[in-house]
C-alpha positions in Angstrom: -40.0 162.4 112.5 -43.4 162.4 110.9 -46.9 162.8 112.4 -47.5 159.1 112.0 -45.3 156.2 113.1 -44.2 154.0 110.3 -45.6 150.5 110.2 -42.0 149.2 110.8 -41.7 151.3 114.0 -45.2 150.2 115.1 -44.2 146.6 114.8 -40.9 147.2 116.6 -42.5 149.0 119.5 -45.4 146.5 119.9 -43.2 143.5 119.6 -40.7 144.9 122.1 -43.5 145.5 124.6 -45.0 142.1 124.0 -41.7 140.3 124.4 -40.3 142.2 127.4 -43.4 143.6 129.2 -42.0 147.1 128.7 -42.1 149.2 125.6 -39.0 151.1 126.7 -36.9 148.0 127.5 -38.2 146.2 124.4 -37.2 149.0 122.0 -34.4 147.5 119.9 -31.7 150.1 119.5 -30.3 148.1 116.6 -33.6 148.1 114.8 -34.3 151.8 114.5 -32.6 154.8 112.9 -30.2 156.5 115.2 -31.8 159.9 114.5 -35.2 158.5 115.8 -34.0 156.7 118.9 -34.3 159.5 121.4 -37.8 160.4 120.4 -39.0 156.8 120.2 -37.4 155.9 123.5 -39.1 158.8 125.2 -42.4 157.7 123.6 -41.9 154.2 124.9 -41.0 155.4 128.3 -44.1 157.6 128.3 -46.3 154.6 127.3 -44.9 152.6 130.2 -45.1 155.2 132.9 -48.0 157.5 131.9 -50.4 155.5 129.9 -49.9 151.9 131.0 -49.6 150.3 127.6 -50.8 150.4 124.0 -51.7 148.1 121.2 -52.4 148.2 117.4 -55.7 150.1 117.9 -54.3 153.0 119.9 -50.6 153.4 119.1 -51.1 156.0 116.4 -53.5 158.2 118.4 -51.2 158.0 121.4 -48.2 158.9 119.2 -50.1 162.0 118.1 -51.0 162.9 121.7 -47.4 162.4 122.8 -46.2 164.9 120.1 -49.0 167.5 120.9 -49.4 167.1 124.7 -51.3 170.4 125.2 -54.0 169.9 122.5 -57.5 169.0 123.4 -57.2 165.9 121.3 -54.2 164.8 123.3 -55.8 165.4 126.7 -59.0 163.5 125.7 -57.0 160.6 124.2 -54.7 160.3 127.1 -57.5 160.3 129.6 -59.5 157.8 127.6 -56.7 155.3 127.3 -55.4 155.7 130.8 -58.9 154.8 132.1 -59.3 151.9 129.7 -55.9 150.4 130.5 -56.2 151.0 134.3 -58.9 148.3 134.3 -56.3 145.7 133.2 -53.7 146.9 135.8 -56.1 146.0 138.5 -56.6 142.4 137.4 
C-alpha cells in the first residue's frame, strides 16, 4: 500500500470506529481490497490497543507512524497522540 491512506480507506476506518466503538471491529471486510485487508486490520487493531483512537486530524500521521515504527517521527507522533487521547479515556 502507499505511504498515505486513500480518502476512501480513511472514511471506512473512521466510520467503522464511530459506528462500533472499535476501529478493528468496524473495519468492513466487504468494503476494502482483499490485498489491503491484513495491513488495514493490523492498523485498526493498533489504533484500538496502542493509541486509543484517532480522527480525521491524526489518522494520516498515525498511519505513517504505524508503517515506520522505529523512526523519530513515529515515536514522537505516538507519544503525543497517546497522551492526548488518554485524557478522554479518563472521562
